[in-house]
N, C-alpha and C positions, 0 to 999 in steps of 0.2 A: 819368753815370759810376757812380752807385750801382747802377743796374740791371745793368750789366755785371759789377760786383763780386758781386752777388747771384747772377747766372747762373753765374759761375765757381765760386762756392761750391757751388751745387746740382749742377753738373756734376762737381765733385770728389767730392761725397758719393755721387752715383750711380755714379761709376766705382769708388770704393772698395767699395761694396756689391756691384757686379757682380764685382769682384775676389775678394771673399770667397766669393760664390756659385760663381765659376769655379774656385776651388781645390777646392771640394767636387765639382762636376760640370762639367768644362770644356765638355762638349757643349752645355749650356744657353746659354752666352754666346758660343760660337764656332760656331754652327750653320752658318754660311756657309763655313767653312774645310774643306778636305779632311782635314786632320789637326788634331785638337783635343787639346792637352796643356796642362799647367799653366804651362809656360814661355811659351807664346804668350799665355796669359791674363795673366801677370805683365807681359809686354812691352807688350801693347796697353793694358790697363786701368790698369796702373801708370804708364805714360807719360802717359796722358790725365789721371789723377788728380793726378800730381805737377805737370804743366804747368798745370792749372787752379788748383791751390793756389798756385803761384808767381804767376800772374796776380792772384789774390785778394789776396795779401799785397803785391804791388807796387802795386796800385791803392789799397791802404790807406795807403800812404805819402804819397799826394798829396791 
């Protein structure tokens, strides 16, 4: 269980770093999309980061 908690923390940290990078240059983190904009960066990496942090904190309760 501790490995899953650590993985979710690392996933959240990576998502938030890519979120910051994507606000600067959206093309770098959304290279596969036809249209790259900051709104998509926030939607994709913000959702991943918040979901991973939620899993991290929920697993910390048990």
